[in-house]
C-alpha positions as a Markdown table, in Angstrom:
| # | Residue | x | y | z |
|---|---|---|---|---|
| 1 | Met | -205.1 | 183.9 | 21.4 |
| 2 | Lys | -203.7 | 180.6 | 20.2 |
| 3 | Pro | -203.7 | 180.2 | 16.6 |
| 4 | Leu | -206.6 | 178.7 | 15.1 |
| 5 | Ile | -206.3 | 175.3 | 13.3 |
| 6 | Leu | -207.5 | 175.0 | 9.8 |
| 7 | Ala | -208.0 | 171.3 | 9.1 |
| 8 | Ser | -207.1 | 171.7 | 5.1 |
| 9 | Gln | -204.0 | 172.0 | 3.0 |
| 10 | Ser | -206.1 | 173.7 | 0.3 |
| 11 | Pro | -204.2 | 176.8 | -1.0 |
| 12 | Arg | -207.4 | 178.5 | -1.8 |
| 13 | Arg | -208.5 | 178.4 | 1.8 |
| 14 | Ile | -205.4 | 179.3 | 3.2 |
| 15 | Gln | -205.4 | 182.4 | 1.0 |
| 16 | Ile | -209.0 | 183.4 | 2.1 |
| 17 | Leu | -208.1 | 183.0 | 5.9 |
| 18 | Asn | -204.7 | 185.0 | 5.1 |
| 19 | Met | -206.9 | 188.1 | 3.9 |
| 20 | Phe | -208.2 | 188.5 | 7.5 |
| 21 | Asn | -204.7 | 188.6 | 9.3 |
| 22 | Leu | -206.3 | 185.7 | 11.4 |
| 23 | Pro | -203.5 | 183.7 | 13.3 |
| 24 | Phe | -204.0 | 180.0 | 12.0 |
| 25 | Glu | -202.1 | 176.8 | 11.5 |
| 26 | Gln | -202.7 | 174.1 | 9.3 |
| 27 | Ala | -203.2 | 170.6 | 9.9 |
| 28 | Glu | -204.1 | 167.7 | 7.7 |
| 29 | His | -207.5 | 166.3 | 8.6 |
| 30 | Gly | -206.5 | 162.6 | 7.5 |
| 31 | Phe | -210.3 | 161.7 | 7.5 |
| 32 | Asp | -211.3 | 159.0 | 4.9 |
| 33 | Glu | -214.1 | 160.9 | 3.0 |
| 34 | Arg | -215.2 | 157.7 | 1.5 |
| 35 | Thr | -216.6 | 156.5 | 4.9 |
| 36 | Ile | -219.5 | 158.9 | 4.4 |
| 37 | Pro | -221.9 | 157.7 | 1.7 |
| 38 | Trp | -223.7 | 160.3 | -0.5 |
| 39 | Asp | -227.2 | 160.5 | 0.6 |
| 40 | Gly | -228.5 | 162.8 | -2.2 |
| 41 | Asn | -228.6 | 165.9 | 0.2 |
| 42 | Ala | -225.7 | 168.1 | -0.6 |
| 43 | His | -225.9 | 170.4 | 2.5 |
| 44 | Glu | -226.0 | 167.5 | 4.9 |
| 45 | Tyr | -223.6 | 165.4 | 3.3 |
| 46 | Thr | -220.9 | 168.3 | 3.2 |
| 47 | Lys | -221.8 | 169.1 | 6.9 |
| 48 | Lys | -221.0 | 165.6 | 7.9 |
| 49 | Leu | -217.7 | 165.6 | 6.1 |
| 50 | Ala | -216.8 | 169.1 | 7.3 |
| 51 | Ile | -217.5 | 168.0 | 10.9 |
| 52 | Glu | -215.9 | 164.7 | 10.8 |
| 53 | Lys | -212.6 | 166.4 | 9.3 |
| 54 | Gly | -212.7 | 168.9 | 12.1 |
| 55 | Arg | -213.2 | 166.1 | 14.9 |
| 56 | Asn | -210.3 | 164.3 | 13.6 |
| 57 | Val | -207.9 | 167.2 | 14.0 |
| 58 | Ala | -209.4 | 168.2 | 17.2 |
| 59 | Leu | -208.3 | 165.1 | 18.6 |
| 60 | Arg | -204.7 | 166.2 | 18.1 |
| 61 | Phe | -205.5 | 169.9 | 19.2 |
| 62 | Pro | -208.2 | 169.4 | 21.9 |
| 63 | Asp | -207.6 | 172.9 | 23.2 |
| 64 | Arg | -207.7 | 174.8 | 19.9 |
| 65 | Ile | -210.4 | 176.2 | 17.5 |
| 66 | Ile | -210.8 | 174.1 | 14.5 |
| 67 | Ile | -212.0 | 175.3 | 11.0 |
| 68 | Ser | -212.9 | 172.5 | 8.6 |
| 69 | Ala | -214.7 | 172.5 | 5.3 |
| 70 | Asp | -215.8 | 170.5 | 2.5 |
| 71 | Thr | -217.0 | 171.6 | -1.0 |
| 72 | Ile | -218.6 | 169.4 | -3.6 |
| 73 | Val | -220.0 | 170.2 | -7.1 |
| 74 | Val | -223.4 | 168.9 | -7.8 |
| 75 | Leu | -224.9 | 168.2 | -11.5 |
| 76 | Asn | -228.2 | 166.7 | -11.8 |
| 77 | Asp | -228.4 | 165.4 | -8.3 |
| 78 | Ser | -224.8 | 163.6 | -8.7 |
| 79 | Ile | -221.8 | 164.6 | -7.4 |
| 80 | Leu | -218.8 | 165.5 | -9.4 |
| 81 | Thr | -215.7 | 164.7 | -7.3 |
| 82 | Lys | -212.2 | 165.6 | -7.8 |
| 83 | Pro | -211.0 | 164.1 | -11.2 |
| 84 | Ala | -209.0 | 160.9 | -10.9 |
| 85 | Asn | -206.9 | 161.8 | -14.0 |
| 86 | Arg | -206.8 | 164.0 | -17.0 |
| 87 | Asp | -209.5 | 161.7 | -18.9 |
| 88 | Asp | -211.8 | 162.1 | -15.9 |
| 89 | Ala | -211.5 | 165.8 | -15.8 |
| 90 | Phe | -212.3 | 165.9 | -19.5 |
| 91 | Ala | -215.6 | 164.0 | -19.0 |
| 92 | Lys | -216.5 | 166.1 | -16.2 |
| 93 | Leu | -216.0 | 169.4 | -17.9 |
| 94 | Lys | -217.8 | 168.2 | -21.0 |
| 95 | Ser | -220.9 | 167.0 | -18.6 |
| 96 | Leu | -220.5 | 170.6 | -17.3 |
| 97 | Ser | -220.5 | 172.4 | -20.7 |
| 98 | Gly | -223.4 | 174.6 | -21.3 |
| 99 | Thr | -225.4 | 173.7 | -17.8 |
| 100 | Trp | -225.8 | 175.0 | -14.4 |
| 101 | Asn | -224.1 | 173.3 | -11.5 |
| 102 | His | -224.4 | 173.7 | -7.8 |
| 103 | Val | -221.3 | 174.2 | -5.6 |
| 104 | Val | -222.1 | 173.5 | -1.9 |
| 105 | Thr | -219.4 | 174.1 | 0.8 |
| 106 | Ser | -220.2 | 173.6 | 4.5 |
| 107 | Ile | -218.1 | 174.8 | 7.3 |
| 108 | Ala | -217.4 | 173.5 | 10.9 |
| 109 | Val | -216.0 | 175.4 | 13.7 |
| 110 | Leu | -215.1 | 173.1 | 16.6 |
| 111 | His | -214.2 | 174.4 | 20.2 |
| 112 | Lys | -213.9 | 171.9 | 22.8 |
| 113 | Thr | -217.2 | 170.1 | 22.9 |
| 114 | Gln | -219.1 | 172.4 | 20.9 |
| 115 | Ile | -219.7 | 172.1 | 17.1 |
| 116 | Tyr | -221.1 | 175.0 | 14.8 |
| 117 | Ser | -221.7 | 174.3 | 11.2 |
| 118 | Ser | -223.2 | 176.1 | 8.3 |
| 119 | Ser | -223.5 | 175.3 | 4.5 |
| 120 | Asp | -223.6 | 177.7 | 1.5 |
| 121 | Glu | -224.6 | 177.1 | -2.1 |
| 122 | Thr | -223.8 | 178.9 | -5.2 |
| 123 | Arg | -225.2 | 178.3 | -8.9 |
| 124 | Val | -222.6 | 178.3 | -11.6 |
| 125 | Tyr | -223.2 | 178.4 | -15.2 |
| 126 | Ile | -220.3 | 177.0 | -17.2 |
| 127 | Gln | -220.5 | 178.4 | -20.8 |
| 128 | Pro | -220.7 | 175.9 | -23.7 |
| 129 | Leu | -217.1 | 174.7 | -24.5 |
| 130 | Thr | -215.7 | 173.0 | -27.4 |
| 131 | Asp | -213.3 | 170.0 | -26.9 |
| 132 | Glu | -210.3 | 172.0 | -28.0 |
| 133 | Gln | -211.1 | 174.6 | -25.3 |
| 134 | Ile | -211.5 | 171.8 | -22.6 |
| 135 | His | -208.1 | 170.2 | -23.7 |
| 136 | Thr | -206.5 | 173.9 | -23.5 |
| 137 | Tyr | -207.7 | 174.3 | -20.1 |
| 138 | Leu | -206.7 | 170.8 | -19.0 |
| 139 | Ser | -203.2 | 171.6 | -20.3 |
| 140 | Leu | -202.9 | 174.4 | -17.6 |
| 141 | Asp | -203.3 | 171.8 | -14.8 |
| 142 | Glu | -205.8 | 173.9 | -12.8 |
| 143 | Trp | -208.2 | 171.0 | -12.8 |
| 144 | Gln | -206.2 | 169.0 | -10.4 |
| 145 | Asp | -207.6 | 168.7 | -7.0 |
| 146 | Lys | -210.6 | 170.6 | -7.8 |
| 147 | Ala | -214.3 | 169.4 | -7.4 |
| 148 | Gly | -215.9 | 169.1 | -10.8 |
| 149 | Gly | -212.5 | 169.5 | -12.4 |
| 150 | Tyr | -212.3 | 173.4 | -12.6 |
| 151 | Ala | -211.5 | 176.5 | -10.6 |
| 152 | Ile | -213.4 | 179.7 | -10.9 |
| 153 | Gln | -210.2 | 181.8 | -10.3 |
| 154 | Gly | -207.4 | 182.1 | -12.5 |
| 155 | His | -207.9 | 180.6 | -16.2 |
| 156 | Gly | -211.0 | 179.0 | -15.0 |
| 157 | Ser | -212.6 | 182.5 | -15.2 |
| 158 | Leu | -213.0 | 181.6 | -18.9 |
| 159 | Leu | -215.2 | 178.6 | -18.1 |
| 160 | Val | -217.6 | 180.5 | -16.0 |
| 161 | Gln | -220.5 | 182.7 | -17.6 |
| 162 | Arg | -222.3 | 183.4 | -14.5 |
| 163 | Ile | -222.7 | 182.8 | -10.9 |
| 164 | Glu | -225.6 | 183.2 | -8.5 |
| 165 | Gly | -224.3 | 183.5 | -4.9 |
| 166 | Cys | -221.1 | 183.7 | -3.2 |
| 167 | Tyr | -217.9 | 183.7 | -5.2 |
| 168 | Tyr | -215.8 | 182.6 | -2.2 |
| 169 | Asn | -218.3 | 179.5 | -1.8 |
| 170 | Val | -217.1 | 178.4 | -5.3 |
| 171 | Ile | -213.4 | 178.5 | -4.4 |
| 172 | Gly | -214.1 | 176.6 | -1.0 |
| 173 | Leu | -214.7 | 178.9 | 1.9 |
| 174 | Pro | -217.6 | 181.2 | 1.7 |
| 175 | Val | -216.6 | 184.2 | 4.0 |
| 176 | Ile | -219.9 | 185.3 | 5.6 |
| 177 | Pro | -220.9 | 181.8 | 7.2 |
| 178 | Leu | -217.4 | 181.6 | 8.3 |
| 179 | Ser | -217.5 | 184.9 | 9.9 |
| 180 | Lys | -220.9 | 184.2 | 11.6 |
| 181 | Leu | -219.5 | 180.8 | 12.9 |
| 182 | Leu | -216.4 | 182.4 | 14.3 |
| 183 | Lys | -218.4 | 184.9 | 16.2 |
| 184 | Asp | -220.1 | 182.0 | 17.8 |
| 185 | Val | -216.7 | 181.1 | 19.4 |
| 186 | Gly | -216.1 | 184.7 | 20.4 |
| 187 | Ile | -213.9 | 185.5 | 17.3 |
| 188 | Asp | -214.9 | 188.8 | 15.3 |
| 189 | Leu | -213.0 | 188.8 | 11.9 |
| 190 | Trp | -213.6 | 192.7 | 11.8 |
| 191 | His | -211.1 | 193.0 | 14.5 |
| 192 | Phe | -208.3 | 191.5 | 12.5 |
| 193 | Leu | -208.5 | 193.9 | 9.6 |
| 194 | Thr | -206.8 | 196.7 | 11.5 |
């Protein structure tokens, strides 16, 4: 079996795939995410992004199975994107403090002319935070390249009081939906565990 292609440079997604001993290589998707406008539907929006990222990579690897994904954080029907800078990260965390947000991840698996996609949603409650706590967290630089400006793993575990749903979805690659999509193209993750 040729290695799959992960259309992502995310260290978190790489780490999750590595748990299963699944042979894969990485490729930068190169897709301009700004070309897909936010339509208010987190699941459809992230599916479109995941599929387009995968299509971009499939042009370079037409005979390979491609895995692509997109994760967003939604608060009060608005997307909290990756922070532009530390001040932006502070504003995002301040808005999340003491509230529930929704993390939506869509996955696409592309194989030749077939596209399989799925999305998952997890509710995340960020405990009430003081400005000092937010500044302390930001000094650790975990906020960089993270939707909403936080990570649930690592030091970010101090931010998250409760989740409802899949932990791996918050990290960026929900395992059960991924397993089901891979099965659609003949790959059973269980076989790679031994």
